[in-house]
N, C-alpha and C positions, 0 to 999 in steps of 0.2 A: 237475420232470421235463418237463412239457409245454413249458416255455420253451426247454429244450435241444433238444427234438425238433422243434418247429415254429417256433421263433424267438420272440424277446421281443415284437416288434411284433405278430405274429399273435395271441399269447396275450393281450396287453393289449387289442387290438381285440375279441377274443372276450369278455373280461370286461366291456368297456363295452357291447357289444351285448346280452349276457345280462342285465345289470343296469340298463339305462337305463329300462326300463318300470317298474321298482320305485321309481324316484325316488331312487336311491342317489346320483346326481350332482347333486341339487338343492341349493338354498342352505341348507336346514335339516338338522340332524343326524338321522340315522336309525339304526336298529339295525345296518344293514349299512354303516356309515361306514368300515369298514376297506378296502372295495373301492377307493376312489380312491387310497389310499396304496399298495395293491398294484399298481395300474396305473402310478403314478408310479415305483415301484421297478423295475418291468419295463422302463420306457422310459428310465431313467437308464443310462448306460454303466457297465460294471463297472470297478472300479479297475484301473489298469495298474501293472505293476512299475516301480520306479524305473529310470532310464536305466543306472545303474551295474550294477544287478542283471541287467538285460536283456543288457548287453554281456558280463558274466561268463558268463551262461547260454549265449549264442551262441558264445563262445570255447570253452567246455567241449564243446558239441555239435559244434563243428568239429573238435576234437581226438579225439573218440571213434573215428572211423574210422581214425585214424593208429595207434592203440594196437595192433591185431593185426599191423600191418606191422612195428612196432618189436619186438614180441615175437618175430616170425619172423626179422628181420634181425640183431638184436643178437648172438645166439649164433653166427650164421653169420659175421658180421664178426670176432668174437673168434677163431674157429677159423682164419680166414685170416690174421689179424694176429698 
């Protein structure tokens, strides 16, 4: 939740600052050894959608505003034709 609100980099830096005095980031294993993995996870970029899926999603989003226009115009054009 904090990473969404304040950003991944800010949250990772806060974790490092809070835990560096404990020796969590030292060479030896400690009970708080999960903190470096959490920092690495916060700093890695989230997975992106494949290009084909992004293109399909963009095309669908572009067609959504056209739908109400079609719903209004198709019956009107049928009555005229």
